[in-house]
C-alpha positions in Angstrom: -18.2 -12.3 -16.4 -20.0 -9.6 -14.4 -20.9 -10.2 -10.6 -23.6 -7.9 -9.3 -24.5 -7.1 -5.7 -27.2 -5.2 -4.0 -24.4 -3.4 -2.0 -22.1 -2.3 -4.8 -19.8 0.6 -3.9 -19.8 3.8 -6.1 -15.9 3.5 -5.7 -14.7 1.1 -8.5 -11.2 -0.2 -8.7 -10.5 -0.4 -12.4 -6.8 -1.3 -12.3 -4.0 -2.0 -9.9 -0.4 -2.7 -10.7 2.9 -3.0 -8.9 5.1 -0.7 -10.8 8.1 -0.8 -8.8 9.7 -3.1 -6.2 13.1 -3.5 -4.4 14.2 -6.3 -1.9 17.6 -6.2 -0.4 18.9 -8.5 2.5 22.4 -8.2 3.8 24.3 -11.3 4.8 23.9 -10.8 8.6 21.7 -12.5 11.3 18.1 -11.5 11.1 17.5 -12.5 14.7 15.9 -9.7 16.7 15.4 -7.2 13.9 12.9 -4.6 14.4 11.3 -3.6 11.2 9.4 -0.4 10.7 6.7 0.3 8.1 6.6 3.7 6.2 3.7 4.5 3.8 3.4 7.5 1.4 0.7 8.1 -1.1 -0.4 10.4 -3.9 -3.9 11.1 -5.3 -4.1 12.5 -8.9 -7.3 13.7 -10.5 -7.0 12.0 -14.0 -10.5 12.6 -15.4 -13.9 13.8 -14.4 -14.5 10.8 -12.2 -11.2 9.1 -12.3 -8.2 9.1 -9.9 -4.8 7.5 -10.1 -3.6 6.6 -6.5 0.1 5.8 -6.0 0.9 4.0 -2.8 4.5 3.5 -1.8 5.4 1.3 1.1 8.9 0.9 2.6 9.7 -1.7 5.2 13.2 -1.9 6.8 15.2 -2.0 10.1 17.2 1.0 11.2 20.4 -0.2 9.5 18.7 -1.5 6.3 19.7 -5.1 6.9 16.5 -5.8 5.4 15.0 -3.2 2.9 11.8 -3.6 1.0 10.2 -0.9 -1.1 7.0 -1.5 -3.1 5.2 1.1 -5.2 1.7 0.4 -6.4 -0.6 2.3 -8.8 -4.3 1.9 -9.2 -7.0 3.7 -11.2 -10.3 4.3 -9.3 -13.6 5.7 -10.7 -16.3 7.3 -8.5 -18.7 10.1 -8.6 -17.5 10.8 -5.0 -16.0 14.4 -4.6 -15.1 14.2 -1.0 -11.3 13.7 -1.2 -10.9 13.0 2.5 -13.2 9.9 2.1 -11.8 9.0 -1.3 -8.3 9.1 0.1 -8.9 6.8 3.0 -11.1 4.3 1.1 -8.7 4.0 -1.9 -5.7 3.4 0.3 -7.5 0.9 2.5 -8.4 -1.1 -0.7 -5.0 -0.9 -2.2 -2.8 -1.6 1.0 -3.8 -5.4 1.2 -2.4 -5.9 -2.4 0.8 -4.1 -1.3 0.9 -6.2 1.9 0.5 -9.4 0.0 3.1 -8.7 -2.4 5.7 -7.8 0.4 4.9 -11.2 1.9 5.6 -13.0 -1.4 8.8 -11.3 -2.4 10.3 -11.7 1.1 9.6 -15.5 1.1 13.3 -16.4 0.6 15.5 -19.0 1.7 17.1 -18.3 5.1 14.3 -15.9 6.4 10.8 -15.9 7.3 8.4 -13.9 5.0 7.5 -10.4 6.2 3.8 -10.2 7.0 2.9 -6.6 7.7 0.2 -6.1 10.4 -3.1 -4.5 9.6 -2.7 -0.8 9.6 -5.2 1.8 10.5 -5.4 3.8 7.5 -7.5 6.7 8.9 -5.2 7.2 11.9 -2.1 6.9 9.5 -3.5 9.6 7.2 -4.5 11.8 10.1 -1.1 11.7 11.5 0.6 12.4 8.3 -1.6 15.5 7.8 -0.9 16.8 11.2 2.9 16.6 10.5 2.6 18.7 7.4 
């Protein structure tokens, strides 16, 4: 089935997979834990108009009483050559999939699922670039 729109994007997500995930929970009280989110990414030019994006997201508290790591890979096609725009848009498209996966794998007895907040992808990328 093919769905058409007058507003189709030139950026096409061909494939997305979760390629690795880890979930650890220590046998301690989870009350009052403060979790942090760390996101890393990589973009690889794989063909003339194809890119493989790897997005790795880690959620944990400082003592790793809860530790979640999810790595996703996606293939995008686009004639777009502006890597800054490509980087921001592909991560913004992928992140909700990773976010949903983290909620699903943390829906365990004895704890509330981890629901990540929306993340300002542009600010995150700009911040990561300024630290390099």
